[in-house]
All heavy atoms as an XYZ file, in Angstrom:
998
protein
N     109.034    125.801    108.580
C     109.896    124.656    108.538
C     109.455    123.621    107.514
O     110.264    123.076    106.798
C     109.968    124.017    109.919
C     110.779    122.776    109.969
S     110.861    122.180    111.648
C     111.322    120.519    111.335
N     108.152    123.355    107.406
C     107.665    122.329    106.482
C     107.034    122.914    105.227
O     106.449    122.177    104.420
C     106.657    121.426    107.204
C     107.199    120.674    108.414
C     106.095    119.882    109.086
C     108.365    119.773    108.021
N     107.152    124.202    105.038
C     106.518    124.882    103.915
C     106.807    124.227    102.574
O     105.913    124.100    101.746
C     106.972    126.357    103.879
O     106.668    126.948    105.128
C     106.287    127.108    102.770
N     108.019    123.791    102.341
C     108.397    123.221    101.055
C     108.430    121.700    101.041
O     108.854    121.095    100.053
C     109.756    123.778    100.613
C     109.672    125.270    100.369
O     108.723    125.750     99.755
N     110.652    126.002    100.855
N     107.995    121.083    102.116
C     107.972    119.629    102.177
C     106.836    119.095    101.311
O     105.704    119.555    101.403
C     107.765    119.170    103.621
O     107.683    117.772    103.685
N     107.146    118.135    100.477
C     106.122    117.526     99.617
C     105.449    116.390    100.390
O     105.764    115.217    100.224
C     106.746    117.025     98.324
C     107.274    118.163     97.475
C     107.804    117.685     96.166
C     108.300    118.893     95.371
N     108.775    118.528     94.056
N     104.517    116.777    101.226
C     103.832    115.842    102.103
C     102.997    114.847    101.300
O     102.573    115.125    100.171
C     102.937    116.613    103.073
N     102.788    113.690    101.886
C     101.916    112.687    101.296
C     101.188    111.981    102.425
O     101.607    112.036    103.572
C     102.709    111.677    100.450
C     103.721    110.894    101.250
C     103.368    109.677    101.810
C     104.999    111.365    101.464
C     104.283    108.940    102.553
C     105.922    110.641    102.202
C     105.553    109.431    102.747
N     100.101    111.341    102.095
C      99.363    110.609    103.108
C      99.529    109.112    102.883
O     100.055    108.676    101.859
C      97.875    110.994    103.093
O      97.298    110.605    101.870
N      99.055    108.358    103.830
C      99.131    106.910    103.721
C      98.032    106.287    104.546
O      97.408    106.935    105.373
N      97.798    105.019    104.277
C      96.827    104.268    105.056
C      97.222    102.799    105.054
O      97.978    102.340    104.218
C      95.399    104.465    104.543
C      95.173    104.068    103.108
C      94.834    102.766    102.764
C      95.284    105.008    102.096
C      94.623    102.419    101.441
C      95.044    104.665    100.769
C      94.722    103.358    100.443
N      96.706    102.085    106.044
C      97.067    100.683    106.190
C      96.033     99.761    105.564
O      94.868    100.133    105.358
C      97.238    100.333    107.673
O      96.011    100.350    108.358
N      96.502     98.551    105.275
C      95.668     97.468    104.792
C      96.127     96.187    105.503
O      97.231     96.136    106.020
C      95.741     97.286    103.264
C      95.193     98.508    102.534
C      97.159     96.987    102.803
N      95.284     95.181    105.502
C      95.675     93.930    106.134
C      96.232     92.920    105.139
O      96.782     91.903    105.526
C      94.504     93.319    106.919
C      93.272     93.160    106.065
O      93.246     93.522    104.893
N      92.225     92.620    106.655
N      96.121     93.209    103.834
C      96.614     92.300    102.802
C      97.054     93.132    101.597
O      96.219     93.585    100.806
C      95.514     91.299    102.421
C      95.970     90.221    101.469
O      96.796     90.507    100.564
O      95.489     89.075    101.609
N      98.352     93.321    101.450
C      98.876     94.163    100.369
C      98.571     93.608     98.985
O      98.316     94.368     98.059
C     100.396     94.347    100.530
O     100.659     95.108    101.674
N      98.590     92.297     98.833
C      98.313     91.686     97.519
C      96.874     91.978     97.094
O      96.618     92.331     95.931
C      98.587     90.190     97.555
N      95.931     91.835     98.024
C      94.528     92.142     97.705
C      94.363     93.622     97.392
O      93.621     94.002     96.490
C      93.597     91.735     98.855
C      93.339     90.262     98.944
C      92.359     89.966    100.069
C      92.111     88.476    100.200
N      91.232     88.163    101.328
N      95.039     94.467     98.165
C      94.951     95.912     97.942
C      95.514     96.256     96.566
O      94.898     97.016     95.816
C      95.716     96.665     99.025
N      96.662     95.689     96.214
C      97.281     95.972     94.914
C      96.331     95.568     93.780
O      96.114     96.334     92.850
C      98.609     95.233     94.775
C      99.332     95.539     93.477
C     100.693     94.862     93.435
C     101.522     95.310     92.264
N     101.026     94.930     90.956
N      95.760     94.399     93.883
C      94.825     93.935     92.860
C      93.610     94.854     92.747
O      93.194     95.227     91.654
C      94.373     92.504     93.181
O      93.428     92.070     92.241
N      93.026     95.241     93.888
C      91.841     96.091     93.886
C      92.138     97.456     93.274
O      91.424     97.911     92.381
C      91.327     96.262     95.319
C      90.157     97.202     95.447
C      88.882     96.784     95.096
C      90.330     98.493     95.898
C      87.801     97.659     95.199
C      89.254     99.367     96.021
C      87.984     98.949     95.669
N      93.191     98.109     93.740
C      93.487     99.454     93.255
C      93.948     99.440     91.800
O      93.630    100.347     91.023
C      94.513    100.147     94.161
C      93.879    100.587     95.465
C      93.989     99.821     96.607
C      93.135    101.763     95.530
C      93.384    100.213     97.799
C      92.528    102.165     96.704
C      92.656    101.381     97.837
O      92.032    101.786     98.993
N      94.648     98.383     91.410
C      95.168     98.294     90.044
C      94.110     97.766     89.071
O      93.809     98.395     88.059
C      96.377     97.355     90.056
C      97.427     97.636     89.030
C      98.678     96.830     89.322
O      98.584     95.622     89.619
O      99.757     97.426     89.269
N      93.555     96.599     89.392
C      92.641     95.932     88.461
C      91.216     96.495     88.518
O      90.618     96.756     87.480
C      92.614     94.417     88.733
C      93.975     93.758     88.648
C      94.613     93.914     87.288
O      93.952     93.802     86.258
N      95.900     94.202     87.256
N      90.682     96.668     89.707
C      89.295     97.122     89.831
C      89.158     98.623     89.586
O      88.276     99.045     88.839
C      88.738     96.765     91.233
O      88.887     95.359     91.432
C      87.259     97.138     91.342
N      90.038     99.416     90.204
C      89.924    100.872     90.059
C      90.739    101.418     88.893
O      90.552    102.555     88.485
C      90.332    101.576     91.355
C      89.507    101.232     92.603
C      89.915    102.127     93.762
C      88.017    101.332     92.334
N      91.660    100.627     88.354
C      92.439    101.051     87.189
C      93.541    102.056     87.485
O      93.947    102.818     86.610
N      94.040    102.057     88.713
C      95.077    102.998     89.100
C      96.464    102.362     88.977
O      96.605    101.141     88.993
C      94.850    103.447     90.545
C      93.517    104.139     90.808
C      93.306    104.338     92.292
C      93.441    105.470     90.068
N      97.477    103.202     88.882
C      98.847    102.710     88.842
C      99.308    102.453     90.274
O      99.241    103.338     91.129
C      99.777    103.712     88.162
C     101.205    103.246     88.097
C     102.146    104.312     87.578
O     101.739    105.391     87.179
N     103.436    104.006     87.615
N      99.794    101.249     90.527
C     100.278    100.879     91.850
C     101.715    100.398     91.698
O     102.004     99.528     90.898
C      99.415     99.765     92.482
C      99.946     99.384     93.857
C      97.956    100.198     92.569
N     102.584    100.974     92.481
C     103.996    100.618     92.446
C     104.357     99.844     93.711
O     104.015    100.249     94.816
C     104.817    101.918     92.383
C     106.299    101.736     92.458
C     107.026    103.082     92.536
O     106.381    104.147     92.547
O     108.266    103.045     92.598
N     105.041     98.706     93.533
C     105.539     97.954     94.677
C     106.885     98.534     95.063
O     107.769     98.698     94.224
C     105.687     96.477     94.323
C     104.345     95.788     94.115
C     104.490     94.294     93.901
O     105.170     93.636     94.719
O     103.927     93.801     92.914
N     107.056     98.861     96.331
C     108.299     99.436     96.818
C     109.209     98.335     97.348
O     108.814     97.183     97.446
C     108.006    100.498     97.877
C     107.109    101.650     97.379
C     106.813    102.622     98.510
C     107.744    102.366     96.205
N     110.444     98.689     97.701
C     111.424     97.686     98.103
C     111.025     96.913     99.359
O     111.242     95.723     99.447
C     112.783     98.320     98.320
C     113.451     98.686     97.002
C     114.854     99.240     97.220
O     115.163     99.786     98.273
N     115.681     99.096     96.206
N     110.447     97.598    100.323
C     110.034     96.918    101.537
C     108.824     96.028    101.225
O     107.848     96.504    100.621
C     109.674     97.931    102.620
C     109.210     97.323    103.912
S     108.637     98.598    105.052
C     109.806     98.373    106.344
N     108.842     94.761    101.598
C     107.731     93.858    101.288
C     106.378     94.398    101.759
O     106.239     94.834    102.898
C     108.099     92.570    102.035
C     109.583     92.624    102.164
C     109.919     94.095    102.326
N     105.406     94.398    100.851
C     104.056     94.823    101.181
C     103.791     96.305    101.059
O     102.652     96.743    101.098
N     104.845     97.089    100.897
C     104.693     98.543    100.802
C     104.355     98.920     99.367
O     105.035     98.496     98.420
C     105.998     99.204    101.237
C     105.940    100.630    101.757
C     105.011    100.745    102.950
C     107.333    101.091    102.139
N     103.284     99.709     99.198
C     102.810    100.090     97.869
C     102.713    101.606     97.767
O     102.444    102.278     98.765
C     101.426     99.502     97.603
C     101.259     97.999     97.756
C      99.779     97.615     97.681
C     102.060     97.256     96.692
N     102.908    102.116     96.567
C     102.669    103.527     96.298
C     101.571    103.606     95.255
O     101.692    103.071     94.162
C     103.933    104.226     95.785
C     103.673    105.733     95.558
C     104.929    106.481     95.132
N     105.903    106.490     96.223
C     107.180    106.127     96.093
N     107.652    105.731     94.927
N     107.994    106.168     97.129
N     100.504    104.276     95.616
C      99.351    104.478     94.745
C      99.545    105.801     94.027
O      99.649    106.848     94.658
C      98.081    104.490     95.593
C      96.741    104.630     94.926
C      96.479    103.485     93.973
C      95.652    104.677     96.001
N      99.644    105.758     92.707
C      99.843    106.980     91.917
C      98.483    107.522     91.480
O      97.694    106.803     90.850
C     100.718    106.692     90.692
C     102.110    106.345     91.074
N     103.083    107.306     91.284
C     102.711    105.150     91.305
C     104.211    106.718     91.609
N     104.021    105.404     91.633
N      98.238    108.783     91.785
C      96.969    109.426     91.480
C      97.175    110.522     90.441
O      98.306    110.983     90.224
C      96.361    110.025     92.749
C      96.157    109.035     93.897
C      95.741    109.757     95.156
C      95.147    107.977     93.514
N      96.116    110.954     89.819
C      96.181    112.035     88.827
C      96.823    113.277     89.447
O      96.716    113.507     90.652
C      94.780    112.361     88.311
N      97.491    114.059     88.638
C      98.099    115.294     89.094
C      99.432    115.096     89.777
O      99.970    116.016     90.381
N      99.977    113.888     89.706
C     101.269    113.622     90.308
C     101.215    113.296     91.789
O     102.255    113.181     92.439
N     100.033    113.176     92.338
C      99.912    112.852     93.759
C     100.127    111.360     93.994
O      99.857    110.543     93.125
C      98.514    113.243     94.270
C      98.287    114.722     94.169
O      99.192    115.518     94.378
N      97.068    115.116     93.862
N     100.616    111.030     95.171
C     100.839    109.635     95.529
C     100.397    109.403     96.976
O     100.420    110.307     97.803
C     102.303    109.263     95.374
N      99.997    108.186     97.250
C      99.578    107.774     98.579
C     100.319    106.488     98.917
O     100.435    105.602     98.077
C      98.047    107.526     98.636
C      97.621    106.980     99.984
C      97.265    108.790     98.313
N     100.814    106.398    100.121
C     101.510    105.210    100.579
C     100.494    104.234    101.162
O      99.637    104.628    101.957
C     102.530    105.597    101.651
C     103.406    104.472    102.173
C     104.355    103.988    101.086
C     104.190    104.957    103.379
N     100.584    102.972    100.764
C      99.749    101.921    101.332
C     100.710    100.959    102.028
O     101.666    100.482    101.418
C      98.938    101.185    100.249
C      98.011    102.161     99.513
C      98.128    100.044    100.876
C      97.276    101.545     98.339
N     100.471    100.715    103.298
C     101.384     99.869    104.048
C     100.631     98.752    104.762
O      99.490     98.923    105.191
C     102.196    100.703    105.060
C     101.354    101.510    106.016
C     101.002    100.992    107.259
C     100.908    102.772    105.680
C     100.232    101.729    108.138
C     100.141    103.518    106.561
C      99.804    103.000    107.788
O      99.038    103.727    108.662
N     101.278     97.579    104.870
C     100.629     96.464    105.556
C     100.677     96.654    107.067
O     101.654     97.179    107.603
C     101.482     95.258    105.130
C     102.821     95.828    104.854
C     102.578     97.223    104.331
N      99.614     96.248    107.719
C      99.556     96.326    109.169
C      98.745     95.126    109.647
O      97.538     95.064    109.420
C      98.897     97.640    109.597
C      98.861     97.844    111.091
C      98.238     99.207    111.420
C      98.127     99.396    112.915
N      97.401    100.618    113.235
N      99.395     94.151    110.276
C      98.680     92.938    110.702
C      97.482     93.227    111.596
O      96.484     92.526    111.524
C      99.752     92.153    111.467
C     101.052     92.667    110.960
C     100.811     94.124    110.619
N      97.563     94.257    112.435
C      96.442     94.581    113.330
C      95.566     95.693    112.739
O      94.921     96.428    113.474
C      96.972     95.004    114.695
O      97.806     96.160    114.557
N      95.545     95.773    111.402
C      94.793     96.827    110.703
C      93.338     96.863    111.164
O      92.676     95.827    111.282
C      94.830     96.567    109.198
C      93.822     97.364    108.425
N      93.992     98.701    108.158
C      92.625     97.022    107.894
C      92.949     99.144    107.476
N      92.111     98.151    107.313
N      92.858     98.055    111.394
C      91.437     98.309    111.611
C      91.044     99.409    110.655
O      91.709    100.452    110.615
C      91.165     98.729    113.064
C      91.356     97.595    114.043
C      90.868     97.945    115.432
O      89.923     98.747    115.547
O      91.453     97.421    116.378
N      90.003     99.216    109.858
C      89.593    100.241    108.889
C      89.256    101.556    109.569
O      88.714    101.574    110.666
C      88.354     99.658    108.221
C      88.351     98.211    108.557
C      89.117     98.059    109.833
N      89.581    102.636    108.886
C      89.216    103.960    109.395
C      87.696    104.091    109.396
O      87.005    103.468    108.598
C      89.843    105.036    108.513
N      87.193    104.925    110.284
C      85.744    105.144    110.367
C      85.335    106.382    109.562
O      84.236    106.887    109.731
C      85.316    105.317    111.835
O      86.055    106.421    112.389
C      85.575    104.055    112.641
N      86.234    106.848    108.702
C      85.981    108.019    107.873
C      86.511    107.735    106.472
O      87.222    106.762    106.248
C      86.689    109.253    108.468
C      88.142    109.020    108.740
C      89.110    109.209    107.756
C      88.559    108.555    109.988
C      90.442    108.968    108.007
C      89.900    108.317    110.245
C      90.848    108.513    109.256
N      86.169    108.581    105.530
C      86.616    108.413    104.145
C      88.092    108.764    104.057
O      88.499    109.868    104.374
C      85.799    109.325    103.204
O      84.399    109.092    103.436
C      86.124    109.040    101.749
N      88.901    107.800    103.580
C      90.344    108.029    103.505
C      90.784    108.572    102.152
O      91.857    109.148    102.031
C      91.141    106.747    103.823
C      90.834    105.657    102.801
C      90.880    106.292    105.245
C      91.887    104.586    102.729
N      89.955    108.375    101.131
C      90.345    108.793     99.792
C      89.085    109.112     98.988
O      88.173    108.294     98.915
C      91.124    107.661     99.119
C      91.985    107.932     97.914
C      92.979    109.062     98.150
C      92.747    106.668     97.525
N      89.045    110.321     98.419
C      87.914    110.754     97.588
C      88.375    110.871     96.146
O      89.417    111.480     95.884
C      87.408    112.126     98.055
C      86.839    112.089     99.450
O      85.768    111.586     99.683
N      87.594    112.622    100.400
N      87.609    110.325     95.231
C      87.910    110.413     93.811
C      86.900    111.355     93.141
O      85.744    110.968     92.923
C      87.831    109.032     93.147
C      88.916    108.100     93.601
C      88.688    107.202     94.634
C      90.156    108.121     92.995
C      89.684    106.340     95.058
C      91.174    107.262     93.417
C      90.929    106.367     94.453
N      87.295    112.590     92.825
C      86.389    113.500     92.121
C      86.130    112.981     90.701
O      87.068    112.606     89.996
C      87.163    114.826     92.077
C      88.210    114.701     93.133
C      88.558    113.248     93.190
N      84.859    112.938     90.323
C      84.467    112.482     88.988
C      83.464    113.461     88.391
O      82.730    114.130     89.117
C      83.871    111.054     89.023
C      84.916    110.030     89.458
C      82.661    110.975     89.941
N      83.430    113.511     87.070
C      82.504    114.399     86.379
C      81.062    113.935     86.528
O      80.139    114.755     86.582
C      82.877    114.507     84.902
N      80.844    112.616     86.608
C      79.498    112.065     86.648
C      79.460    110.941     87.685
O      79.900    109.816     87.398
C      79.103    111.555     85.262
C      77.674    111.091     85.163
O      77.104    110.637     86.172
O      77.117    111.161     84.040
N      78.958    111.235     88.868
C      78.912    110.251     89.953
C      78.075    109.046     89.559
O      78.454    107.902     89.790
C      78.401    110.888     91.268
C      78.123    109.836     92.334
C      79.387    111.924     91.771
N      76.923    109.297     88.949
C      76.026    108.207     88.527
C      76.755    107.232     87.593
O      76.700    106.009     87.783
C      74.803    108.803     87.827
C      73.749    107.799     87.457
C      72.616    107.747     88.464
O      72.332    108.766     89.104
O      72.037    106.663     88.609
N      77.458    107.758     86.617
C      78.191    106.928     85.672
C      79.321    106.173     86.367
O      79.547    104.989     86.113
C      78.751    107.779     84.525
C      79.532    106.984     83.509
C      80.126    107.866     82.419
O      79.897    109.068     82.361
N      80.890    107.259     81.528
N      80.043    106.848     87.248
C      81.136    106.208     87.987
C      80.611    105.058     88.835
O      81.214    103.981     88.886
C      81.867    107.224     88.854
N      79.484    105.257     89.494
C      78.887    104.204     90.312
C      78.507    103.021     89.428
O      78.791    101.862     89.755
C      77.660    104.731     91.089
C      76.833    103.590     91.682
C      78.113    105.679     92.195
N      77.888    103.292     88.280
C      77.506    102.209     87.374
C      78.732    101.433     86.880
O      78.716    100.190     86.856
C      76.726    102.761     86.180
C      75.332    103.258     86.548
O      74.839    102.920     87.659
O      74.739    103.994     85.746
N      79.775    102.146     86.493
C      80.980    101.492     85.975
C      81.692    100.684     87.059
O      82.121     99.560     86.809
C      81.935    102.517     85.366
C      81.422    103.088     84.057
C      82.324    104.153     83.460
O      83.472    104.340     83.946
O      81.880    104.811     82.509
N      81.807    101.240     88.244
C      82.472    100.518     89.328
C      81.629     99.329     89.800
O      82.176     98.266     90.113
C      82.787    101.455     90.488
C      83.920    102.444     90.209
C      84.000    103.500     91.308
C      85.254    101.721     90.054
N      80.322     99.484     89.812
C      79.435     98.370     90.160
C      79.631     97.224     89.172
O      79.715     96.052     89.566
C      77.964     98.831     90.201
O      77.826     99.839     91.204
C      77.026     97.676     90.516
N      79.755     97.547     87.889
C      79.998     96.539     86.865
C      81.340     95.827     87.061
O      81.519     94.691     86.637
C      79.936     97.164     85.472
N      82.278     96.490     87.727
C      83.591     95.895     88.006
C      83.614     95.137     89.335
O      84.657     94.711     89.798
C      84.661     96.985     88.037
C      84.964     97.564     86.684
C      85.926     98.733     86.826
N      86.453     99.113     85.535
C      87.743     99.078     85.215
N      88.639     98.715     86.114
N      88.138     99.438     84.017
N      82.449     95.069     89.998
C      82.351     94.291     91.233
C      82.397     95.096     92.512
O      82.382     94.531     93.615
N      82.431     96.422     92.409
C      82.443     97.264     93.620
C      81.038     97.342     94.192
O      80.062     97.513     93.457
C      82.978     98.683     93.285
C      82.813     99.623     94.471
C      84.428     98.618     92.822
N      80.935     97.213     95.500
C      79.661     97.332     96.195
C      79.637     98.667     96.926
O      80.538     98.954     97.719
C      79.465     96.193     97.201
O      79.527     94.951     96.502
C      78.139     96.306     97.928
N      78.620     99.467     96.668
C      78.508    100.767     97.314
C      77.749    100.637     98.626
O      76.837     99.831     98.754
C      77.872    101.781     96.367
C      78.846    102.240     95.317
C      79.036    101.510     94.178
C      79.621    103.360     95.530
C      79.995    101.889     93.230
C      80.571    103.765     94.610
C      80.752    103.016     93.464
N      78.170    101.450     99.593
C      77.563    101.445    100.909
C      76.140    101.996    100.832
O      75.874    102.930    100.092
C      78.386    102.289    101.881
C      79.790    101.767    102.099
C      79.807    100.386    102.730
O      79.350    100.260    103.878
O      80.262     99.436    102.065
N      75.250    101.406    101.611
C      73.876    101.886    101.688
C      73.654    102.365    103.111
O      73.812    101.608    104.066
C      72.885    100.767    101.365
C      73.116    100.052    100.031
C      72.844    100.916     98.841
C      72.791    100.190     97.521
N      73.930     99.427     97.090
N      73.327    103.636    103.255
C      73.049    104.213    104.564
C      71.578    104.581    104.605
O      71.109    105.374    103.791
C      73.915    105.446    104.804
C      75.398    105.161    104.759
C      76.212    105.717    103.793
C      75.992    104.318    105.703
C      77.576    105.459    103.752
C      77.346    104.046    105.674
C      78.141    104.616    104.694
O      79.478    104.354    104.663
N      70.856    103.988    105.540
C      69.426    104.258    105.676
C      69.134    104.794    107.067
O      69.791    104.447    108.032
C      68.634    102.970    105.445
C      68.803    102.407    104.043
C      68.096    101.070    103.865
O      67.367    100.633    104.777
O      68.281    100.466    102.806
N      68.154    105.679    107.148
C      67.719    106.181    108.438
C      68.712    107.101    109.120
O      68.705    107.238    110.328
N      69.598    107.699    108.339
C      70.581    108.638    108.888
C      70.530    109.918    108.055
O      69.973    109.934    106.958
C      72.014    108.066    108.814
O      72.445    108.081    107.451
C      72.104    106.659    109.349
N      71.144    110.984    108.532
C      71.200    112.205    107.728
C      71.949    111.999    106.390
O      71.776    112.760    105.459
C      71.955    113.198    108.615
C      71.745    112.695    110.004
C      71.681    111.205    109.878
N      72.760    110.963    106.306
C      73.518    110.687    105.088
C      72.881    109.550    104.279
O      73.564    108.835    103.551
C      74.969    110.333    105.428
C      75.709    111.454    106.138
S      75.653    113.049    105.284
C      76.747    112.763    103.922
N      71.569    109.385    104.385
C      70.866    108.305    103.694
C      71.150    108.350    102.194
O      71.137    109.400    101.569
C      69.373    108.401    103.944
N      71.425    107.179    101.654
C      71.725    107.030    100.235
C      70.552    106.369     99.524
O      69.700    105.752    100.155
C      73.002    106.180    100.038
O      72.811    104.923    100.687
C      74.224    106.871    100.596
N      70.545    106.472     98.201
C      69.504    105.816     97.425
C      69.866    104.346     97.181
O      70.864    103.843     97.718
C      69.228    106.574     96.121
C      70.399    106.556     95.148
O      71.371    105.783     95.331
O      70.351    107.331     94.170
N      69.082    103.669     96.375
C      69.290    102.245     96.122
C      70.650    101.946     95.490
O      71.197    100.860     95.666
C      68.173    101.713     95.232
N      71.220    102.903     94.759
C      72.548    102.713     94.147
C      73.678    103.029     95.129
O      74.823    102.730     94.858
C      72.710    103.628     92.940
C      72.028    103.166     91.691
C      72.416    104.083     90.554
C      72.043    103.462     89.230
N      72.525    104.273     88.112
N      73.338    103.679     96.234
C      74.357    104.061     97.198
C      74.812    105.501     97.033
O      75.857    105.887     97.556
N      74.040    106.321     96.335
C      74.409    107.717     96.098
C      73.656    108.622     97.080
O      72.445    108.527     97.224
C      74.099    108.141     94.649
C      74.860    107.256     93.655
C      74.434    109.616     94.423
C      74.495    107.480     92.186
N      74.397    109.501     97.730
C      73.808    110.511     98.604
C      73.369    111.681     97.744
O      74.184    112.278     97.042
C      74.827    110.969     99.666
C      74.346    112.129    100.495
C      73.363    111.961    101.438
C      74.888    113.388    100.304
C      72.922    113.031    102.210
C      74.448    114.473    101.063
C      73.462    114.286    102.019
N      72.083    112.025     97.783
C      71.517    113.067     96.917
C      70.744    114.119     97.694
O      69.980    114.874     97.109
C      70.563    112.442     95.905
C      71.162    111.374     95.017
C      70.089    110.763     94.125
N      70.561    109.627     93.400
C      71.106    109.660     92.188
N      71.255    110.804     91.572
N      71.498    108.550     91.595
N      70.906    114.180     98.987
C      70.034    115.037     99.799
C      70.739    116.287    100.299
O      70.684    116.615    101.480
C      69.470    114.236    100.957
C      68.607    113.095    100.486
C      68.055    112.300    101.619
C      67.197    111.186    101.021
N      66.627    110.337    101.998
N      71.388    117.017     99.419
C      72.085    118.243     99.795
C      73.577    118.049     99.747
O      74.090    116.978    100.034
N      74.259    119.077     99.338
C      75.703    118.949     99.189
C      76.042    118.227     97.891
O      75.162    117.952     97.078
N      77.297    117.912     97.694
C      77.682    117.259     96.440
C      77.189    115.820     96.387
O      77.045    115.170     97.425
C      79.210    117.293     96.497
C      79.526    117.300     97.949
C      78.426    118.118     98.589
N      76.925    115.355     95.176
C      76.629    113.931     95.017
C      77.872    113.164     95.425
O      79.001    113.514     95.058
C      76.282    113.597     93.571
C      74.973    114.139     93.003
C      74.763    113.626     91.581
C      73.801    113.762     93.881
N      77.667    112.106     96.204
C      78.788    111.281     96.672
C      78.287    109.867     96.895
O      77.132    109.658     97.261
C      79.409    111.884     97.962
C      80.662    111.118     98.382
C      78.392    111.969     99.085
C      81.468    111.805     99.485
N      79.179    108.905     96.661
C      78.864    107.505     96.916
C      80.098    106.854     97.531
O      81.214    107.038     97.042
C      78.458    106.792     95.623
N      79.889    106.120     98.600
C      80.989    105.515     99.335
C      81.084    104.020     99.061
O      80.085    103.334     98.898
C      80.786    105.708    100.845
C      80.846    107.126    101.285
C      81.962    107.843    101.608
C      79.740    108.016    101.481
N      81.612    109.124    101.990
C      80.253    109.249    101.906
C      78.354    107.890    101.317
C      79.450    110.335    102.187
C      77.548    108.973    101.588
C      78.096    110.183    102.025
N      82.322    103.513     99.044
C      82.581    102.090     98.891
C      83.837    101.736     99.668
O      84.568    102.614    100.117
C      82.715    101.709     97.406
C      83.822    102.391     96.664
C      85.029    101.742     96.415
C      83.669    103.701     96.182
C      86.060    102.376     95.708
C      84.694    104.329     95.477
C      85.889    103.667     95.248
N      84.084    100.437     99.858
C      85.218     99.998    100.661
C      86.234     99.243     99.811
O      85.867     98.576     98.840
C      84.746     99.088    101.800
C      83.925     99.825    102.842
C      83.504     98.913    103.963
C      82.687     99.692    104.994
N      82.193     98.810    106.063
N      87.486     99.355    100.222
C      88.525     98.535     99.597
C      88.531     97.179    100.316
O      87.757     96.977    101.268
C      89.890     99.253     99.625
C      90.552     99.327    100.988
O      90.010     98.799    101.988
O      91.648     99.933    101.060
N      89.345     96.225     99.867
C      89.315     94.900    100.510
C      89.666     94.911    101.997
O      89.303     93.991    102.723
C      90.367     94.111     99.718
C      90.431     94.770     98.391
C      90.191     96.231     98.676
N      90.350     95.945    102.476
C      90.700     96.037    103.891
C      89.618     96.743    104.712
O      89.763     96.941    105.915
C      92.031     96.781    104.049
N      88.531     97.176    104.057
C      87.445     97.839    104.758
C      87.580     99.348    104.868
O      86.763     99.999    105.511
N      88.613     99.926    104.229
C      88.789    101.382    104.235
C      87.733    102.021    103.351
O      87.444    101.533    102.257
C      90.175    101.748    103.723
C      91.274    101.282    104.641
O      91.214    101.514    105.847
N      92.273    100.621    104.083
N      87.169    103.141    103.800
C      86.142    103.846    103.037
C      86.757    104.778    102.000
O      87.650    105.556    102.297
C      85.267    104.694    103.962
C      84.093    103.989    104.610
C      83.442    104.900    105.643
C      83.079    103.557    103.584
N      86.248    104.677    100.785
C      86.623    105.534     99.659
C      85.342    106.139     99.116
O      84.240    105.689     99.446
C      87.281    104.702     98.564
C      88.362    103.706     98.998
C      88.752    102.802     97.840
C      89.559    104.443     99.518
N      85.463    107.156     98.264
C      84.261    107.701     97.651
C      84.522    108.152     96.228
O      85.672    108.437     95.858
C      83.706    108.894     98.446
O      84.372    110.080     98.090
N      83.451    108.214     95.466
C      83.431    108.996     94.226
C      82.538    110.176     94.565
O      81.464    110.027     95.168
C      82.918    108.204     93.003
C      83.946    107.170     92.560
C      81.589    107.544     93.257
N      83.002    111.372     94.228
C      82.322    112.595     94.615
C      82.274    113.540     93.420
O      83.186    113.535     92.585
C      83.023    113.246     95.831
C      82.225    114.446     96.361
C      84.461    113.600     95.536
C      82.704    114.924     97.729
N      81.223    114.334     93.334
C      81.089    115.281     92.222
C      82.352    116.126     92.082
O      82.839    116.697     93.056
C      79.860    116.151     92.436
N      82.847    116.201     90.887
C      84.151    116.826     90.595
C      84.264    118.275     91.036
O      85.322    118.699     91.467
C      84.408    116.736     89.101
C      85.820    117.013     88.712
C      86.087    116.516     87.308
O      85.201    116.475     86.470
N      87.317    116.169     87.046
N      83.225    119.044     90.976
C      83.299    120.448     91.318
C      83.570    120.697     92.788
O      83.774    121.828     93.212
C      82.055    121.206     90.870
C      80.771    120.660     91.471
O      80.796    119.575     92.060
O      79.745    121.333     91.327
N      83.640    119.645     93.605
C      83.925    119.811     95.033
C      85.404    119.673     95.354
O      85.814    119.914     96.467
C      83.167    118.752     95.860
O      83.606    117.457     95.463
C      81.688    118.911     95.697
N      86.223    119.299     94.385
C      87.641    119.042     94.677
C      88.413    120.264     95.108
O      89.457    120.167     95.707
C      88.338    118.356     93.503
C      88.634    119.263     92.332
C      89.244    118.489     91.180
O      88.972    117.321     90.988
N      90.075    119.136     90.404
N      87.903    121.446     94.827
C      88.595    122.651     95.243
C      88.089    123.172     96.580
O      88.533    124.200     97.056
C      88.445    123.737     94.155
C      89.141    123.318     92.870
C      88.951    124.347     91.765
O      88.423    125.449     92.029
O      89.309    124.021     90.631
N      87.143    122.448     97.174
C      86.563    122.880     98.447
C      87.563    122.763     99.578
O      88.516    122.083     99.522
C      85.335    122.043     98.757
């Protein structure tokens, strides 16, 4: 029944204007404002899109909602840090990160950061995108 449906995902934010600025200005992505106030479409490489919708009672997800595969995680972390992004630091857990916020202890290199609504995003080694 849904075999040919072009599914898409979405996530909520508590402030659409802040989200639009962050995804557009800080991350450099194309963000389209839709007709319904506060509704945004985030355009990703490969023709993919994600719906961003306002939710007054928004609570950030406790998992990574969006992964950005990159060729060089270290370089991506440095560039995003220079743009004001703060990477999460996890200490004393199996997912412990280094001082830059990069997980290097097995598996793909990955670094997590939050959008203005507190949603978790990551930059992850590009060769994992087909996993």
